[in-house]
C-alpha positions in Angstrom: 67.4 114.5 114.2 67.2 113.2 110.6 69.4 115.5 108.3 69.6 115.1 104.2 73.1 113.6 103.0 74.4 112.3 99.8 77.1 109.9 99.3 78.9 109.5 95.8 81.2 106.4 95.4 83.2 104.9 92.6 83.2 101.3 91.7 85.8 99.2 90.1 85.2 99.2 86.5 86.2 95.7 86.0 83.2 94.5 88.3 80.4 92.5 86.3 76.7 93.5 86.7 76.2 91.0 89.4 79.2 92.7 91.6 77.9 96.0 91.0 74.5 95.2 92.4 76.1 93.4 95.5 77.9 96.4 96.3 74.8 98.9 95.8 72.7 96.4 97.7 75.2 96.4 100.8 75.5 100.2 100.8 71.6 100.5 100.8 71.4 97.9 103.3 73.8 99.7 105.6 71.9 102.9 105.3 68.7 101.2 106.4 70.3 99.4 109.1 71.7 102.7 110.7 68.1 104.0 110.5 68.5 106.0 107.4 65.8 106.3 104.7 66.8 106.5 101.0 65.4 109.1 98.8 66.9 108.2 95.5 69.7 106.1 94.2 71.2 106.3 90.6 74.1 105.4 88.6 75.7 108.0 86.7 77.7 105.8 84.5 81.5 105.2 83.5 83.5 108.1 83.8 87.2 108.8 83.2 89.1 109.6 86.5 91.2 112.6 86.9 94.1 110.4 88.1 94.7 106.7 88.3 93.4 105.3 91.5 94.4 101.4 92.2 95.6 101.3 88.7 92.2 102.4 87.2 91.5 104.9 84.9 87.8 105.2 84.8 85.2 104.0 87.2 81.4 103.5 87.8 80.1 106.6 89.5 77.0 106.1 91.9 74.9 108.5 93.8 72.7 108.0 96.8 70.6 110.7 98.6 69.3 109.7 102.0 68.5 110.9 105.4 69.8 109.8 108.7 71.3 111.2 112.0 74.8 112.4 112.3 76.0 109.7 114.7 75.2 107.0 112.4 77.6 108.1 109.7 80.5 106.5 111.1 79.0 103.0 110.6 78.4 103.9 106.9 82.1 105.2 106.7 83.5 102.1 108.0 81.4 99.6 106.0 82.3 101.6 102.7 86.0 101.9 103.6 86.4 97.9 104.0 84.0 97.2 100.9 86.1 95.4 97.9 85.4 96.8 94.6 84.5 100.2 96.0 87.4 102.7 95.1 86.4 105.8 96.6 83.7 107.5 98.4 82.4 110.9 99.7 79.5 111.5 102.2 78.4 115.2 102.2 75.4 116.7 103.9 72.9 118.5 101.5 71.0 121.9 102.3 67.7 121.5 104.0 65.9 123.6 101.6 
C-alpha cells in the first residue's frame, strides 16, 4: 500500500551546483527504484544550522514529497546514509488527508 512521505535532507554548502544536482538525482532515482512516486521536490535554500555538523555552520536544505510502501524505506535510508555530501536526512510519514 502506497503511503505519503516526505524527506528533508541537508547538503554540504561547499558543493557546487553540479554536485547538488548529482545528489538530488541520486535521491530521486532511489525513490523511483523502490517503486515510489515523487509528487514534488524543492530547494529551501541555504540556512544556518542550529549547531555545527561535520564542521559546517550552514547547509542547503532540500524537501521531497513522495509516495511509496513502508517496506521500501530501508533502501532509501541506506542510500542516503552512504551518500557523500549529504549531511543529514529525515524521512517522515505525512497525513493522508
